N, CA and C atoms as an extended XYZ file, in Angstrom:
354
Properties=species:S:1:pos:R:3:atomname:S:1:resname:S:1:resid:I:1 pbc="F F F"
N       -53.192      -85.685       22.687 N   MET     1
C       -52.817      -84.638       21.743 CA  MET     1
C       -51.882      -83.653       22.442 C   MET     1
N       -50.761      -83.356       21.808 N   ALA     2
C       -49.768      -82.460       22.395 CA  ALA     2
C       -50.236      -81.011       22.313 C   ALA     2
N       -49.828      -80.237       23.310 N   ALA     3
C       -50.157      -78.809       23.323 CA  ALA     3
C       -49.396      -78.124       22.185 C   ALA     3
N       -49.989      -77.083       21.591 N   PRO     4
C       -49.280      -76.318       20.559 CA  PRO     4
C       -47.975      -75.757       21.119 C   PRO     4
N       -46.982      -75.619       20.265 N   ALA     5
C       -45.681      -75.113       20.694 CA  ALA     5
C       -45.194      -74.041       19.724 C   ALA     5
N       -44.515      -73.063       20.293 N   ILE     6
C       -43.906      -71.978       19.513 CA  ILE     6
C       -42.491      -71.796       20.036 C   ILE     6
N       -41.544      -71.562       19.132 N   SER     7
C       -40.174      -71.236       19.536 CA  SER     7
C       -39.989      -69.736       19.466 C   SER     7
N       -39.217      -69.229       20.427 N   PHE     8
C       -38.951      -67.795       20.506 CA  PHE     8
C       -37.502      -67.649       20.954 C   PHE     8
N       -36.676      -66.985       20.171 N   ALA     9
C       -35.250      -66.866       20.484 CA  ALA     9
C       -34.944      -65.550       21.197 C   ALA     9
N       -34.034      -65.639       22.158 N   VAL    10
C       -33.557      -64.464       22.885 CA  VAL    10
C       -32.037      -64.511       22.885 C   VAL    10
N       -31.423      -63.393       22.522 N   GLY    11
C       -29.964      -63.280       22.561 CA  GLY    11
C       -29.584      -62.258       23.604 C   GLY    11
N       -28.541      -61.520       23.335 N   ALA    12
C       -28.124      -60.457       24.243 CA  ALA    12
C       -29.214      -59.390       24.285 C   ALA    12
N       -29.608      -58.985       25.478 N   VAL    13
C       -30.659      -57.983       25.625 CA  VAL    13
C       -30.221      -56.879       26.567 C   VAL    13
N       -30.808      -55.717       26.342 N   THR    14
C       -30.661      -54.608       27.272 CA  THR    14
C       -32.020      -54.395       27.923 C   THR    14
N       -32.039      -53.663       28.984 N   ARG    15
C       -33.311      -53.390       29.659 CA  ARG    15
C       -34.285      -52.695       28.702 C   ARG    15
N       -33.786      -51.862       27.812 N   ALA    16
C       -34.644      -51.155       26.850 CA  ALA    16
C       -35.273      -52.104       25.836 C   ALA    16
N       -34.672      -53.292       25.623 N   ASP    17
C       -35.209      -54.273       24.668 CA  ASP    17
C       -36.403      -55.040       25.219 C   ASP    17
N       -36.541      -55.109       26.538 N   ILE    18
C       -37.538      -55.986       27.160 CA  ILE    18
C       -38.968      -55.679       26.725 C   ILE    18
N       -39.436      -54.418       26.728 N   PRO    19
C       -40.819      -54.172       26.291 CA  PRO    19
C       -41.086      -54.635       24.859 C   PRO    19
N       -40.117      -54.451       23.955 N   ASP    20
C       -40.306      -54.890       22.569 CA  ASP    20
C       -40.341      -56.414       22.470 C   ASP    20
N       -39.477      -57.101       23.237 N   LEU    21
C       -39.506      -58.567       23.245 CA  LEU    21
C       -40.864      -59.082       23.706 C   LEU    21
N       -41.370      -58.487       24.787 N   CYS    22
C       -42.672      -58.910       25.324 CA  CYS    22
C       -43.795      -58.622       24.335 C   CYS    22
N       -43.726      -57.472       23.673 N   ALA    23
C       -44.744      -57.127       22.675 CA  ALA    23
C       -44.690      -58.103       21.495 C   ALA    23
N       -43.473      -58.477       21.071 N   ASP    24
C       -43.332      -59.436       19.967 CA  ASP    24
C       -43.925      -60.787       20.349 C   ASP    24
N       -43.637      -61.241       21.577 N   LEU    25
C       -44.193      -62.522       22.018 CA  LEU    25
C       -45.712      -62.442       22.129 C   LEU    25
N       -46.216      -61.359       22.692 N   ALA    26
C       -47.667      -61.194       22.825 CA  ALA    26
C       -48.346      -61.248       21.459 C   ALA    26
N       -47.733      -60.625       20.466 N   GLU    27
C       -48.294      -60.639       19.110 CA  GLU    27
C       -48.328      -62.056       18.542 C   GLU    27
N       -47.281      -62.841       18.795 N   LEU    28
C       -47.253      -64.231       18.336 CA  LEU    28
C       -48.353      -65.074       18.978 C   LEU    28
N       -48.648      -64.798       20.242 N   LEU    29
C       -49.586      -65.626       20.993 CA  LEU    29
C       -51.038      -65.172       20.890 C   LEU    29
N       -51.250      -63.923       20.550 N   ARG    30
C       -52.596      -63.362       20.521 CA  ARG    30
C       -53.523      -64.178       19.629 C   ARG    30
N       -54.663      -64.552       20.180 N   GLY    31
C       -55.675      -65.272       19.426 CA  GLY    31
C       -55.448      -66.765       19.311 C   GLY    31
N       -54.413      -67.281       19.908 N   ARG    32
C       -54.137      -68.721       19.858 CA  ARG    32
C       -54.569      -69.368       21.164 C   ARG    32
N       -54.868      -70.638       21.101 N   GLY    33
C       -55.175      -71.396       22.304 CA  GLY    33
C       -53.906      -71.604       23.126 C   GLY    33
N       -54.045      -72.165       24.319 N   PRO    34
C       -52.882      -72.344       25.190 CA  PRO    34
C       -51.878      -73.352       24.629 C   PRO    34
N       -50.635      -73.178       25.014 N   GLY    35
C       -49.570      -74.074       24.571 CA  GLY    35
C       -48.283      -73.778       25.302 C   GLY    35
N       -47.175      -74.161       24.686 N   ILE    36
C       -45.859      -74.000       25.305 CA  ILE    36
C       -44.975      -73.160       24.394 C   ILE    36
N       -44.359      -72.133       24.975 N   VAL    37
C       -43.372      -71.324       24.272 CA  VAL    37
C       -42.004      -71.834       24.710 C   VAL    37
N       -41.203      -72.289       23.756 N   THR    38
C       -39.834      -72.689       24.054 CA  THR    38
C       -38.935      -71.510       23.729 C   THR    38
N       -38.354      -70.938       24.760 N   CYS    39
C       -37.500      -69.762       24.606 CA  CYS    39
C       -36.056      -70.229       24.461 C   CYS    39
N       -35.528      -70.119       23.258 N   ASP    40
C       -34.171      -70.558       22.952 CA  ASP    40
C       -33.188      -69.461       23.348 C   ASP    40
N       -32.310      -69.780       24.301 N   VAL    41
C       -31.356      -68.792       24.801 CA  VAL    41
C       -29.914      -69.163       24.450 C   VAL    41
N       -29.729      -69.985       23.422 N   THR    42
C       -28.364      -70.354       23.039 CA  THR    42
C       -27.560      -69.138       22.580 C   THR    42
N       -28.241      -68.075       22.164 N   GLY    43
C       -27.558      -66.853       21.744 CA  GLY    43
C       -27.102      -65.971       22.896 C   GLY    43
N       -27.422      -66.352       24.120 N   VAL    44
C       -27.000      -65.569       25.297 CA  VAL    44
C       -25.594      -66.020       25.683 C   VAL    44
N       -24.610      -65.161       25.431 N   THR    45
C       -23.223      -65.521       25.738 CA  THR    45
C       -22.750      -64.962       27.074 C   THR    45
N       -23.287      -63.840       27.489 N   TRP    46
C       -22.924      -63.214       28.760 CA  TRP    46
C       -24.186      -62.938       29.563 C   TRP    46
N       -24.742      -63.950       30.220 N   PRO    47
C       -25.981      -63.729       30.967 CA  PRO    47
C       -25.768      -62.785       32.144 C   PRO    47
N       -26.777      -61.960       32.380 N   ASP    48
C       -26.742      -61.054       33.519 CA  ASP    48
C       -28.150      -60.923       34.081 C   ASP    48
N       -28.310      -60.060       35.054 N   VAL    49
C       -29.614      -59.890       35.691 CA  VAL    49
C       -30.657      -59.395       34.683 C   VAL    49
N       -30.259      -58.592       33.724 N   VAL    50
C       -31.195      -58.110       32.708 CA  VAL    50
C       -31.700      -59.276       31.858 C   VAL    50
N       -30.834      -60.229       31.553 N   THR    51
C       -31.254      -61.413       30.801 CA  THR    51
C       -32.327      -62.172       31.566 C   THR    51
N       -32.090      -62.373       32.865 N   VAL    52
C       -33.057      -63.096       33.693 CA  VAL    52
C       -34.354      -62.300       33.804 C   VAL    52
N       -34.250      -60.981       33.939 N   GLU    53
C       -35.456      -60.148       33.986 CA  GLU    53
C       -36.254      -60.293       32.692 C   GLU    53
N       -35.562      -60.279       31.555 N   ALA    54
C       -36.244      -60.429       30.269 CA  ALA    54
C       -36.972      -61.769       30.209 C   ALA    54
N       -36.318      -62.843       30.640 N   LEU    55
C       -36.955      -64.164       30.615 CA  LEU    55
C       -38.150      -64.220       31.553 C   LEU    55
N       -38.019      -63.623       32.726 N   ALA    56
C       -39.136      -63.611       33.677 CA  ALA    56
C       -40.321      -62.838       33.106 C   ALA    56
N       -40.057      -61.703       32.491 N   ARG    57
C       -41.146      -60.915       31.909 CA  ARG    57
C       -41.764      -61.611       30.701 C   ARG    57
N       -40.950      -62.324       29.925 N   LEU    58
C       -41.496      -63.112       28.818 CA  LEU    58
C       -42.379      -64.230       29.363 C   LEU    58
N       -41.966      -64.816       30.484 N   GLY    59
C       -42.793      -65.839       31.126 CA  GLY    59
C       -44.136      -65.285       31.557 C   GLY    59
N       -44.134      -64.080       32.113 N   LEU    60
C       -45.398      -63.430       32.505 CA  LEU    60
C       -46.267      -63.147       31.287 C   LEU    60
N       -45.642      -62.686       30.220 N   THR    61
C       -46.385      -62.414       28.987 CA  THR    61
C       -47.033      -63.694       28.467 C   THR    61
N       -46.280      -64.782       28.467 N   ALA    62
C       -46.827      -66.056       28.004 CA  ALA    62
C       -48.018      -66.469       28.870 C   ALA    62
N       -47.879      -66.376       30.195 N   ARG    63
C       -48.977      -66.770       31.091 CA  ARG    63
C       -50.220      -65.918       30.888 C   ARG    63
N       -50.036      -64.633       30.615 N   ARG    64
C       -51.197      -63.760       30.366 CA  ARG    64
C       -52.007      -64.222       29.159 C   ARG    64
N       -51.352      -64.919       28.251 N   HIS    65
C       -52.022      -65.404       27.038 CA  HIS    65
C       -52.362      -66.891       27.139 C   HIS    65
N       -52.216      -67.471       28.338 N   GLY    66
C       -52.573      -68.867       28.547 CA  GLY    66
C       -51.491      -69.857       28.147 C   GLY    66
N       -50.297      -69.378       27.916 N   TRP    67
C       -49.196      -70.231       27.503 CA  TRP    67
C       -48.213      -70.411       28.653 C   TRP    67
N       -47.348      -71.415       28.525 N   ARG    68
C       -46.303      -71.665       29.506 CA  ARG    68
C       -44.965      -71.509       28.803 C   ARG    68
N       -44.022      -70.818       29.427 N   LEU    69
C       -42.707      -70.603       28.846 CA  LEU    69
C       -41.707      -71.562       29.473 C   LEU    69
N       -40.933      -72.243       28.635 N   VAL    70
C       -39.813      -73.054       29.088 CA  VAL    70
C       -38.566      -72.553       28.367 C   VAL    70
N       -37.429      -72.711       29.015 N   VAL    71
C       -36.163      -72.216       28.484 CA  VAL    71
C       -35.370      -73.390       27.929 C   VAL    71
N       -34.779      -73.197       26.752 N   SER    72
C       -33.903      -74.232       26.189 CA  SER    72
C       -32.571      -73.600       25.796 C   SER    72
N       -31.529      -74.408       25.864 N   GLY    73
C       -30.207      -73.941       25.456 CA  GLY    73
C       -29.493      -73.082       26.478 C   GLY    73
N       -29.936      -73.117       27.721 N   ALA    74
C       -29.309      -72.287       28.759 CA  ALA    74
C       -27.968      -72.880       29.175 C   ALA    74
N       -26.967      -72.026       29.248 N   GLY    75
C       -25.657      -72.440       29.738 CA  GLY    75
C       -25.629      -72.467       31.261 C   GLY    75
N       -24.560      -73.025       31.796 N   ALA    76
C       -24.415      -73.175       33.243 CA  ALA    76
C       -24.476      -71.827       33.965 C   ALA    76
N       -23.886      -70.791       33.384 N   GLU    77
C       -23.885      -69.473       34.041 CA  GLU    77
C       -25.295      -68.903       34.160 C   GLU    77
N       -26.076      -69.031       33.098 N   LEU    78
C       -27.442      -68.524       33.139 CA  LEU    78
C       -28.273      -69.317       34.138 C   LEU    78
N       -28.125      -70.632       34.137 N   LEU    79
C       -28.869      -71.462       35.087 CA  LEU    79
C       -28.498      -71.122       36.530 C   LEU    79
N       -27.213      -70.897       36.775 N   ARG    80
C       -26.758      -70.528       38.120 CA  ARG    80
C       -27.365      -69.187       38.539 C   ARG    80
N       -27.381      -68.226       37.636 N   LEU    81
C       -27.933      -66.913       37.933 CA  LEU    81
C       -29.436      -66.996       38.196 C   LEU    81
N       -30.146      -67.767       37.393 N   VAL    82
C       -31.585      -67.963       37.608 CA  VAL    82
C       -31.820      -68.560       38.995 C   VAL    82
N       -31.007      -69.539       39.361 N   GLY    83
C       -31.124      -70.158       40.680 CA  GLY    83
C       -30.818      -69.191       41.807 C   GLY    83
N       -29.769      -68.390       41.654 N   LEU    84
C       -29.412      -67.408       42.683 CA  LEU    84
C       -30.510      -66.382       42.898 C   LEU    84
N       -31.229      -66.070       41.834 N   LEU    85
C       -32.316      -65.096       41.919 CA  LEU    85
C       -33.640      -65.737       42.341 C   LEU    85
N       -33.621      -67.043       42.580 N   GLY    86
C       -34.816      -67.731       43.067 CA  GLY    86
C       -35.900      -67.917       42.026 C   GLY    86
N       -35.524      -67.983       40.748 N   LEU    87
C       -36.525      -68.077       39.689 CA  LEU    87
C       -36.507      -69.416       38.956 C   LEU    87
N       -35.889      -70.429       39.547 N   THR    88
C       -35.801      -71.727       38.883 CA  THR    88
C       -37.183      -72.275       38.546 C   THR    88
N       -38.125      -72.177       39.479 N   GLY    89
C       -39.477      -72.682       39.225 CA  GLY    89
C       -40.235      -71.852       38.212 C   GLY    89
N       -39.938      -70.562       38.149 N   ALA    90
C       -40.645      -69.672       37.224 CA  ALA    90
C       -40.099      -69.782       35.807 C   ALA    90
N       -38.861      -70.242       35.667 N   LEU    91
C       -38.229      -70.356       34.353 CA  LEU    91
C       -37.705      -71.776       34.153 C   LEU    91
N       -38.610      -72.742       34.013 N   PRO    92
C       -38.160      -74.133       33.893 CA  PRO    92
C       -37.419      -74.377       32.582 C   PRO    92
N       -36.493      -75.333       32.630 N   GLU    93
C       -35.768      -75.743       31.434 CA  GLU    93
C       -36.608      -76.725       30.642 C   GLU    93
N       -36.525      -76.638       29.343 N   SER    94
C       -37.217      -77.578       28.472 CA  SER    94
C       -36.670      -78.979       28.719 C   SER    94
N       -37.583      -79.938       28.845 N   GLY    95
C       -37.168      -81.310       29.043 CA  GLY    95
C       -36.902      -81.698       30.478 C   GLY    95
N       -36.963      -80.759       31.401 N   ARG    96
C       -36.748      -81.070       32.815 CA  ARG    96
C       -38.047      -80.893       33.556 C   ARG    96
N       -38.278      -81.743       34.511 N   GLN    97
C       -39.463      -81.638       35.346 CA  GLN    97
C       -39.191      -80.636       36.452 C   GLN    97
N       -40.190      -79.818       36.823 N   PRO    98
C       -39.984      -78.907       37.940 CA  PRO    98
C       -39.728      -79.699       39.209 C   PRO    98
N       -38.919      -79.117       40.084 N   GLU    99
C       -38.621      -79.773       41.354 CA  GLU    99
C       -39.855      -79.818       42.231 C   GLU    99
N       -40.003      -80.939       42.914 N   HIS   100
C       -41.073      -81.069       43.894 CA  HIS   100
C       -40.424      -81.079       45.256 C   HIS   100
N       -40.671      -80.069       46.019 N   ARG   101
C       -40.064      -79.965       47.337 CA  ARG   101
C       -41.057      -80.380       48.396 C   ARG   101
N       -40.548      -81.097       49.373 N   GLU   102
C       -41.390      -81.493       50.489 CA  GLU   102
C       -41.437      -80.367       51.500 C   GLU   102
N       -42.564      -80.270       52.162 N   GLN   103
C       -42.707      -79.281       53.217 CA  GLN   103
C       -41.820      -79.691       54.383 C   GLN   103
N       -41.253      -78.717       55.040 N   ALA   104
C       -40.434      -78.998       56.219 CA  ALA   104
C       -41.313      -79.595       57.302 C   ALA   104
N       -40.843      -80.671       57.909 N   GLY   105
C       -41.626      -81.332       58.948 CA  GLY   105
C       -41.400      -80.683       60.304 C   GLY   105
N       -42.370      -80.844       61.173 N   GLY   106
C       -42.219      -80.383       62.545 CA  GLY   106
C       -42.338      -78.886       62.738 C   GLY   106
N       -42.832      -78.175       61.754 N   VAL   107
C       -42.970      -76.728       61.894 CA  VAL   107
C       -44.446      -76.421       62.093 C   VAL   107
N       -44.756      -75.794       63.186 N   GLU   108
C       -46.133      -75.415       63.460 CA  GLU   108
C       -46.183      -73.927       63.757 C   GLU   108
N       -47.229      -73.303       63.255 N   GLU   109
C       -47.424      -71.884       63.537 CA  GLU   109
C       -48.177      -71.769       64.847 C   GLU   109
N       -47.647      -70.938       65.711 N   VAL   110
C       -48.294      -70.728       67.002 CA  VAL   110
C       -49.043      -69.411       66.909 C   VAL   110
N       -50.334      -69.468       67.205 N   GLY   111
C       -51.148      -68.260       67.149 CA  GLY   111
C       -51.213      -67.566       68.495 C   GLY   111
N       -51.429      -66.306       68.460 N   ASP   112
C       -51.648      -65.529       69.674 CA  ASP   112
C       -53.140      -65.534       69.946 C   ASP   112
N       -53.570      -65.974       71.140 N   PRO   113
C       -54.999      -66.040       71.426 CA  PRO   113
C       -55.691      -64.676       71.333 C   PRO   113
N       -54.925      -63.600       71.358 N   ARG   114
C       -55.536      -62.258       71.271 CA  ARG   114
C       -55.796      -61.864       69.816 C   ARG   114
N       -55.205      -62.614       68.845 N   ASP   115
C       -55.435      -62.306       67.434 CA  ASP   115
C       -56.839      -62.708       67.030 C   ASP   115
N       -57.482      -61.889       66.177 N   PRO   116
C       -58.820      -62.268       65.709 CA  PRO   116
C       -58.711      -63.488       64.792 C   PRO   116
N       -59.756      -64.335       64.762 N   PRO   117
C       -59.700      -65.505       63.871 CA  PRO   117
C       -59.573      -65.059       62.416 C   PRO   117
N       -58.803      -65.815       61.631 N   GLY   118
C       -58.576      -65.377       60.281 CA  GLY   118
C       -58.905      -66.364       59.296 C   GLY   118
């Protein structure tokens, strides 16, 4: 059985819009079981750091309600900006699997014998 899904659209946003967007999403999710929110960003024509902040905060709002947020319709500029800000894993694209990175080999932490055991 597939998880419940909800679509939520985001266009051009200002920092002042973010609390209202999060409140709107929270209202949609309140009282529902867990599922996936597909955040449609095709309306974002000029992505900037505020756009990425809005998406990250919407992702947090979704997680607080037991949901997972995925982004759909992202253009190359928005994807590049998300990557530059290190949020690719936090804002996955719809239909793409998250990257699985291997741990770097040959790296060992050396402890100081004077440090207390932790």
